[in-house]
C-alpha positions as CSV (number, residue, x, y, z in Angstrom):
1,M,-49.5,81.4,64.3
2,T,-50.4,83.2,61.1
3,E,-49.6,86.8,60.1
4,A,-49.1,88.7,56.8
5,D,-45.6,89.7,55.8
6,S,-45.9,93.0,54.0
7,T,-42.4,92.9,52.7
8,S,-42.5,89.5,50.9
9,G,-46.3,89.4,50.2
10,E,-46.4,86.0,51.9
11,V,-48.7,84.8,54.6
12,A,-46.3,83.7,57.4
13,Q,-47.0,80.9,59.8
14,S,-45.2,78.6,62.1
15,A,-45.7,75.0,63.1
16,T,-43.8,72.2,64.7
17,V,-44.0,69.9,61.7
18,V,-45.0,70.4,58.1
19,V,-46.2,67.2,56.5
20,I,-45.9,67.1,52.7
21,G,-48.4,64.7,51.2
22,A,-51.8,63.5,52.3
23,G,-51.7,59.9,51.4
24,P,-51.6,57.1,54.0
25,A,-48.1,58.1,55.2
26,G,-48.8,61.8,55.6
27,L,-52.2,61.4,57.2
28,T,-50.9,58.8,59.6
29,V,-48.0,61.1,60.6
30,A,-50.5,63.9,61.2
31,A,-52.9,61.7,63.2
32,L,-50.1,60.3,65.4
33,L,-48.6,63.8,66.0
34,R,-52.0,65.1,67.1
35,R,-52.2,62.4,69.7
36,C,-48.8,63.6,71.1
37,G,-50.1,67.1,71.3
38,V,-47.7,68.2,68.5
39,D,-49.1,70.7,66.0
40,C,-48.6,70.1,62.3
41,V,-49.8,71.4,58.9
42,V,-50.4,68.9,56.0
43,L,-49.8,70.1,52.4
44,E,-51.2,68.1,49.4
45,R,-50.8,69.1,45.8
46,R,-53.9,67.2,44.7
47,S,-57.5,67.8,45.5
48,R,-59.1,66.0,48.5
49,A,-61.5,64.2,46.1
50,Y,-58.6,62.8,44.1
51,V,-56.6,61.6,47.1
52,A,-59.7,60.0,48.6
53,Q,-60.4,57.8,45.5
54,R,-56.8,56.8,44.7
55,Q,-56.6,53.0,44.8
56,R,-53.4,51.2,45.6
57,A,-52.7,48.9,48.5
58,G,-55.4,46.7,50.1
59,I,-54.2,45.1,53.3
60,V,-53.1,46.5,56.7
61,E,-50.8,43.9,58.2
62,S,-51.1,42.7,61.8
63,R,-48.1,44.8,63.0
64,A,-49.7,48.0,61.6
65,V,-53.1,47.1,63.2
66,R,-51.3,46.8,66.5
67,M,-49.7,50.1,65.9
68,F,-53.0,51.8,65.3
69,E,-54.4,50.1,68.4
70,S,-51.5,51.4,70.5
71,W,-52.4,55.0,69.5
72,G,-56.1,54.5,70.0
73,L,-56.9,54.9,66.3
74,A,-57.8,51.4,65.1
75,D,-61.6,51.8,65.6
76,L,-61.5,55.2,63.9
77,V,-59.4,54.6,60.8
78,L,-59.4,50.9,59.9
79,G,-62.2,49.8,57.6
80,G,-62.7,46.6,55.8
81,A,-63.0,43.0,57.1
82,P,-60.5,41.2,59.2
83,H,-58.3,38.9,57.2
84,D,-59.0,35.3,58.2
85,G,-55.3,34.4,57.9
86,I,-55.6,32.0,55.0
87,L,-53.7,32.6,51.8
88,E,-54.2,30.3,48.8
89,F,-51.5,29.3,46.4
90,R,-52.9,27.6,43.3
91,V,-50.1,25.8,41.5
92,D,-51.0,24.3,38.1
93,G,-54.6,24.4,39.3
94,E,-53.9,22.6,42.6
95,P,-54.8,24.6,45.7
96,H,-52.5,24.9,48.7
97,F,-53.7,26.8,51.7
98,V,-51.2,28.6,54.0
99,D,-52.0,30.2,57.4
100,D,-50.2,33.4,57.1
101,T,-50.7,34.3,60.8
102,G,-48.6,31.5,62.1
103,G,-50.9,31.3,65.1
104,A,-49.6,34.7,66.3
105,E,-51.7,36.3,69.1
106,G,-53.2,39.7,68.6
107,P,-55.3,41.4,66.0
108,P,-55.7,40.0,62.5
109,A,-54.6,41.9,59.5
110,R,-57.4,44.0,57.9
111,L,-58.5,43.9,54.3
112,C,-58.6,47.6,54.2
113,P,-58.1,49.3,50.7
114,Q,-55.9,52.3,50.7
115,Q,-58.7,54.7,49.8
116,V,-60.8,53.5,52.8
117,L,-57.8,54.1,55.2
118,V,-57.2,57.6,53.6
119,Q,-60.9,58.5,53.8
120,K,-61.2,57.5,57.4
121,L,-57.9,59.2,58.4
122,T,-59.1,62.4,56.6
123,A,-62.5,62.3,58.3
124,T,-60.9,61.7,61.8
125,L,-58.4,64.5,61.3
126,L,-60.9,67.1,60.1
127,A,-63.3,66.2,62.9
128,E,-60.4,67.0,65.3
129,G,-59.7,70.3,63.6
130,A,-56.5,69.3,61.9
131,D,-55.0,71.7,59.3
132,L,-55.1,69.9,56.0
133,R,-54.5,72.0,52.9
134,Y,-55.2,70.6,49.4
135,E,-54.3,71.9,45.9
136,T,-51.1,73.5,47.1
137,A,-48.7,74.4,44.3
138,D,-45.0,75.4,43.9
139,V,-44.0,73.8,47.2
140,S,-40.4,74.4,48.0
141,L,-38.2,73.6,51.1
142,H,-35.5,76.0,52.5
143,D,-32.9,75.9,55.2
144,L,-33.3,72.2,55.9
145,T,-30.0,72.0,57.8
146,G,-30.8,75.0,60.0
147,D,-32.8,75.1,63.2
148,R,-36.0,76.4,61.6
149,P,-36.6,75.2,58.0
150,T,-39.2,77.1,55.9
151,V,-41.8,75.5,53.5
152,R,-43.2,77.8,50.9
153,Y,-46.2,77.2,48.7
154,R,-49.0,78.8,46.7
155,S,-52.6,78.0,47.6
156,A,-55.4,77.5,45.1
157,D,-56.5,81.1,45.3
158,G,-53.0,82.3,44.4
159,T,-51.9,83.4,47.9
160,R,-48.3,82.7,48.8
161,H,-47.5,81.1,52.2
162,A,-44.3,80.5,54.2
163,I,-44.4,78.1,57.1
164,T,-41.4,77.9,59.4
165,C,-41.1,74.7,61.4
166,A,-38.9,72.4,63.4
167,F,-39.3,69.4,61.1
168,V,-40.5,68.5,57.6
169,A,-42.0,65.1,57.0
170,G,-41.6,64.1,53.3
171,C,-44.6,61.9,52.6
172,D,-45.1,62.8,49.0
173,G,-44.1,59.7,47.2
174,D,-41.4,58.6,44.8
175,H,-41.9,61.7,42.5
176,G,-42.5,64.3,45.1
177,V,-40.7,67.5,45.9
178,T,-39.2,66.6,49.2
179,R,-36.6,64.1,48.1
180,S,-35.6,66.3,45.2
181,A,-34.9,69.0,47.8
182,V,-32.0,66.9,49.1
183,P,-28.7,67.9,47.4
184,D,-27.0,65.5,45.0
185,G,-24.7,63.1,46.6
186,V,-26.3,63.0,50.0
187,L,-28.6,60.0,49.4
188,T,-27.5,56.7,47.9
189,A,-30.2,55.1,45.7
190,H,-30.4,51.3,45.5
191,P,-32.7,50.5,42.5
192,L,-33.8,47.1,41.1
193,D,-35.8,46.4,38.0
194,H,-37.3,42.9,38.4
195,G,-37.8,42.6,34.6
196,I,-41.4,41.7,35.2
197,G,-44.6,43.5,34.1
198,W,-48.1,43.3,35.6
199,L,-51.5,44.3,34.4
200,T,-53.6,45.3,37.3
201,V,-57.4,45.3,37.0
202,L,-60.1,46.5,39.3
203,A,-63.5,45.1,38.6
204,D,-67.0,44.9,40.1
205,A,-66.8,41.2,40.5
206,P,-67.1,38.8,43.5
207,P,-64.0,38.7,45.7
208,P,-62.3,35.3,46.3
209,A,-62.8,33.3,49.5
210,H,-59.1,33.9,50.3
211,P,-56.4,36.0,48.7
212,L,-55.2,33.9,45.8
213,L,-51.8,33.6,44.1
214,A,-51.8,31.4,41.0
215,V,-48.7,29.9,39.4
216,G,-48.7,28.1,36.1
217,S,-47.2,27.7,32.7
218,E,-49.1,30.7,31.3
219,G,-47.6,33.0,33.9
220,F,-48.5,34.4,37.3
221,A,-52.0,35.7,38.2
222,A,-53.6,36.9,41.5
223,H,-57.1,37.6,42.8
224,F,-57.6,39.8,45.9
225,P,-60.7,41.2,47.6
226,R,-61.2,45.0,47.4
227,G,-64.6,45.1,49.1
228,P,-67.7,43.0,49.4
229,H,-68.5,43.3,45.7
230,S,-65.2,44.2,44.0
231,S,-61.9,42.5,43.2
232,R,-58.4,43.4,42.2
233,Y,-56.7,41.1,39.7
234,Y,-53.1,40.9,38.6
235,L,-51.7,39.3,35.5
236,Q,-48.0,38.9,34.6
237,C,-47.3,40.5,31.2
238,P,-44.3,41.8,29.2
239,P,-42.7,44.7,31.1
240,D,-43.5,47.2,28.4
241,D,-47.1,46.2,27.7
242,R,-49.8,48.8,27.5
243,P,-53.3,48.6,29.0
244,D,-54.9,48.8,25.6
245,A,-53.3,45.5,24.7
246,W,-55.7,44.0,27.2
247,P,-59.3,44.4,26.2
248,D,-61.9,42.9,28.5
249,A,-62.3,39.6,26.6
250,R,-58.6,39.0,26.8
251,V,-58.4,39.9,30.5
252,W,-61.2,37.4,31.5
253,E,-59.9,34.7,29.3
254,A,-56.4,35.0,30.8
255,L,-57.7,35.1,34.3
256,R,-59.9,32.0,33.9
257,T,-56.9,30.1,32.4
258,R,-54.2,31.2,34.9
259,L,-56.5,31.0,38.0
260,A,-57.7,27.6,36.8
261,D,-61.3,28.7,37.2
262,P,-63.3,28.4,34.0
263,A,-66.4,29.6,35.8
264,L,-64.8,32.8,37.1
265,T,-67.5,35.5,37.2
266,A,-66.7,38.5,35.1
267,G,-67.8,42.0,36.0
268,E,-67.4,45.6,34.8
269,I,-63.7,46.6,34.7
270,T,-63.5,50.0,36.3
271,D,-59.7,50.5,36.1
272,R,-56.7,48.8,34.4
273,E,-53.0,49.7,34.4
274,T,-49.7,48.2,33.4
275,F,-46.5,48.7,35.3
276,R,-43.0,47.3,35.8
277,L,-42.2,45.6,39.1
278,R,-39.3,47.6,40.7
279,S,-37.7,48.2,44.0
280,L,-35.8,51.2,45.3
281,V,-34.2,52.2,48.6
282,H,-32.7,55.6,49.4
283,D,-30.1,55.7,52.2
284,P,-30.2,57.7,54.5
285,M,-33.9,58.6,55.0
286,Q,-33.0,62.0,56.5
287,Y,-31.4,65.2,55.5
288,G,-31.1,67.8,58.2
289,R,-34.6,68.4,59.5
290,L,-36.2,66.7,56.6
291,F,-37.4,63.1,57.3
292,L,-38.5,60.9,54.3
293,V,-41.5,58.7,55.1
294,G,-42.9,55.9,52.9
295,D,-42.5,55.9,49.1
296,A,-40.4,59.1,49.3
297,A,-37.7,56.9,50.7
298,H,-38.4,53.4,49.3
299,I,-40.4,51.5,46.8
300,V,-41.1,47.8,47.2
301,S,-42.6,45.4,44.6
302,P,-46.3,44.6,45.4
303,M,-45.7,41.0,46.4
304,G,-46.4,40.6,50.1
305,G,-48.3,43.9,50.5
306,K,-45.4,45.7,52.1
307,G,-45.5,49.1,50.5
308,M,-48.2,50.9,52.5
309,N,-47.3,49.0,55.6
310,L,-43.7,50.2,55.5
311,A,-45.0,53.7,55.2
312,L,-47.1,53.2,58.3
313,Y,-44.0,51.8,60.1
314,D,-42.0,54.9,59.2
315,A,-44.8,57.2,60.3
316,D,-44.9,55.5,63.7
317,L,-41.2,55.9,64.3
318,F,-41.1,59.5,63.1
319,A,-44.1,60.5,65.3
320,R,-42.5,58.9,68.3
321,A,-39.2,60.5,67.7
322,V,-40.8,64.0,67.4
323,R,-42.8,63.3,70.5
324,D,-39.7,62.4,72.5
325,H,-37.9,65.6,71.2
326,V,-40.8,67.9,72.1
327,R,-41.8,66.3,75.4
328,D,-38.5,65.1,76.8
329,D,-35.8,66.9,74.8
330,D,-34.7,63.4,73.8
331,D,-33.3,63.4,70.2
332,S,-32.2,59.7,70.2
333,G,-35.3,58.7,68.1
334,L,-34.5,61.4,65.5
335,R,-30.8,60.4,65.3
336,T,-31.6,56.7,64.8
337,Y,-34.7,57.2,62.6
338,S,-33.0,56.3,59.3
339,R,-31.1,53.3,60.7
340,R,-34.2,51.8,62.4
341,C,-36.5,52.4,59.4
342,L,-34.0,50.9,56.9
343,R,-33.5,47.7,59.0
344,R,-37.3,47.0,58.5
345,V,-37.1,48.2,54.9
346,W,-34.4,45.8,53.9
347,S,-36.1,42.9,55.7
348,D,-39.3,43.6,53.8
349,Q,-37.5,44.1,50.5
350,E,-35.9,40.7,50.9
351,F,-39.2,39.0,51.7
352,S,-40.9,40.7,48.8
353,H,-38.1,39.8,46.4
354,W,-38.2,36.2,47.6
355,L,-41.9,35.9,47.0
356,T,-41.7,37.8,43.7
357,R,-39.0,35.5,42.3
358,T,-40.7,32.4,43.7
359,V,-44.2,32.8,42.1
360,H,-42.8,34.1,38.8
361,D,-39.9,31.7,38.3
362,A,-42.1,28.7,39.3
363,G,-44.5,29.4,36.5
364,D,-43.5,30.5,33.0
365,D,-39.8,29.7,32.8
366,T,-39.2,31.5,29.5
367,G,-37.2,34.2,31.3
368,S,-35.8,32.3,34.2
369,G,-35.0,29.0,32.7
370,P,-35.8,25.5,34.0
371,F,-33.1,25.5,36.7
372,L,-34.6,28.5,38.5
373,R,-38.1,27.1,37.9
374,H,-37.2,23.9,39.7
375,L,-35.7,25.9,42.6
376,A,-38.8,28.0,42.9
377,R,-41.0,24.9,42.9
378,A,-38.8,23.5,45.7
379,R,-39.3,26.6,47.7
380,L,-43.1,26.4,47.3
381,D,-43.1,22.7,48.2
382,R,-41.1,23.5,51.4
383,L,-43.6,26.2,52.3
384,F,-46.5,23.8,51.8
385,T,-45.0,20.9,53.7
386,S,-42.7,22.3,56.4
387,P,-44.3,23.8,59.6
388,T,-41.1,25.7,60.3
389,A,-41.0,27.2,56.8
390,A,-44.7,28.1,57.1
391,R,-44.1,29.8,60.5
392,S,-41.2,31.9,59.1
393,F,-43.4,32.9,56.1
394,A,-46.2,33.9,58.4
395,E,-44.0,36.1,60.6
396,L,-42.8,38.0,57.5
397,M,-46.3,38.3,56.1
398,T,-47.8,39.7,59.3
399,G,-44.9,42.0,59.9
400,L,-44.4,40.4,63.3
401,D,-40.9,39.1,62.6
402,P,-38.4,40.3,65.2
403,V,-36.8,43.2,63.2
């Protein structure tokens, strides 16, 4: 419901849920809520074009595919090819192939870049008449501990709006406004700097036959598909390196060396970025009627592809909790939201940390030393030779571990 408030000069509106952020987390929350018959408004500070082309994650794990299937959304929002379940570890140039499905029944993971998921979710929501608002500025949250919080913002044309709601979903990432609206001392932050830097490169170059992680004395490297004719590469680098330290010639020389592929086909590099690997968890993931979803609550290092998938897990739990509240007056899902999310978060953080340390310590031991290097090599050997270790690894990769 919308009406002009002549006293404040704001356009007043009400909704059950206001979703802040139109990335994978926010759009998934909106799509799931609509399937429950729950109305919501999505606010995004960036333009639709910017959000649609933002490139980050590249795989939707099996658990998340099952989730989308359970909501009747998989065929609408999941693009990309099914993952064939094979992951290659190349250690000192020697290939080792691991089945990261573990023989689990059900749908395979999807090699679905983040921008494809966002574009398909956006198109689906707009086709259904969803209320998506881009280029919103000066977003502020009020009365979060009351029965009816208010979200205020200014639209691109300068009009000021105030939306009263039952719940706010904070899906605006690590640097968004929603977590900053929580008073100091309410949330406990658990940060970790891994002391590792990565250069990430997107190029118009042939994808690998299988996702590839390479370990060697020159440092870690990886090669992942990002479409039929494009690839994402990762190169370990000093934590404070800058992208301009990596001209094209140096990038391709390092990739050919670390991937042990002298014939690796080069292509036009369309994007490059350096960043430090870090992890972060905020506890709890709720303050009053504000629920943090995805990167607003937790950051996980890229190893294992858990970041976007954790956001999808949070979105599923939040939507179900709101549905139960609206439909059945059952608040148990809302009360346990943070605890249930964090159990999965810490499980995935542990797996990501294990894999991060393993592939980096097993290669260049300048930082870790020979003792940790031998331990990491032992872990890899166990993964390659023990069916039990391989099954455990597969459960964690697919997200089908019993958490």
